[in-house]
N, C-alpha and C positions, 0 to 999 in steps of 0.2 A: 504494500500500500504506500509506503514511504516513497519508493521510487516512482510510483505512478503520480503521486502528488507533486514531487519535485519536477517531473517532466512536464507537468501542466501548470506549475506555479507561474504566476504572472498573469498571462491571459491564455486560456479562459479559466483555469483552475480545474481540478478533478471533479467531475460530476458524480454525486452520490446522494444518499438520503440520510437525514438526521431527524429524528422525532417526527416522522411522516412528512417531512418537508424536503423537496428536491433542492439541493444546494450545490455549490461549487466550493471545494476545500482548498485552502492555501496555508502557507507557513507551517509546514509539518516538520517535526523532529522526533527522533527515536525516544520513546519513554522507557528509560532503563529501569529494570526491576518491577515493571508493572505488566500484568497479564490478566486474561479473563476469557470469557466466551467470545470468540471472534465476532466482530461487528457491534458489540455492545460498548456503551460508554462506561468506562470503569473508574474515571477520576476527573477532577476539575481542580485547577490551580492557576493563580495569576492570570485569569482571563482566558485560559486555554482549556480544552478538554482532551482527555486521553481516551482513545478508542482502541479496543483490543483487536489484534490481528492473529493470524494463525501462528505466528512466531514471536509474539510479545504484544507491544502496543505502540501507538504513535500519538504524540501531542499534536493537536490541530489548533492553530492560533487564530485563524480568520476563516470566515464563511461568507458566502454571498448567495442569495436566492438566485435561481435560474431565470426568474422573471426579468424582462427587459428593464434596463435603467436602474437595477437594484444596486445598492452600495455594498462594498466589501467591508465588513465590520468584524471586530474581535468577537469571539464567541460569547464573552460575558455580556456584551451589549444586546445580543439577540436571544440569548438562552431563556430568559424569564418569559419573554413574549411568546416564543415558540412553544415552550412547555405549556403555558396557559392555553394557547390555541389548540394544541394537541389534546389536552385534557378536555377542553370544551367540546371539540369535535367527537371525541370518544363518548362523552356523556350524551351528546345529541344523537349519535348513531345508536347508542344503547337504549335511549328512550323511545326510539322508533321501533325497536325490535323487542323490547321487554314490556309485557303487558302491565307490570307493576308500576311503570313510569307513565302510563297513559292517563 
């Protein structure tokens, strides 16, 4: 994953998905001593997040939505909003399928 992000760093960034949002990833570094189930977010520190890979983890410093004219921001600036949006959309989809929420 680190090599893929490095090869795409700058423009356009590596296209991926975080918290059900399509994004482009930038500013990646090896996360020494961190591991977990591949593709899961396993840590957060100093505005970056660590995402597990098959052979360890990588720190991801910046993300940008794939939407046109979106801004490249540090993970810490977008994480709270994205998590809130993903929780809200899960709740909405659950309420549509769960008769207890009707």
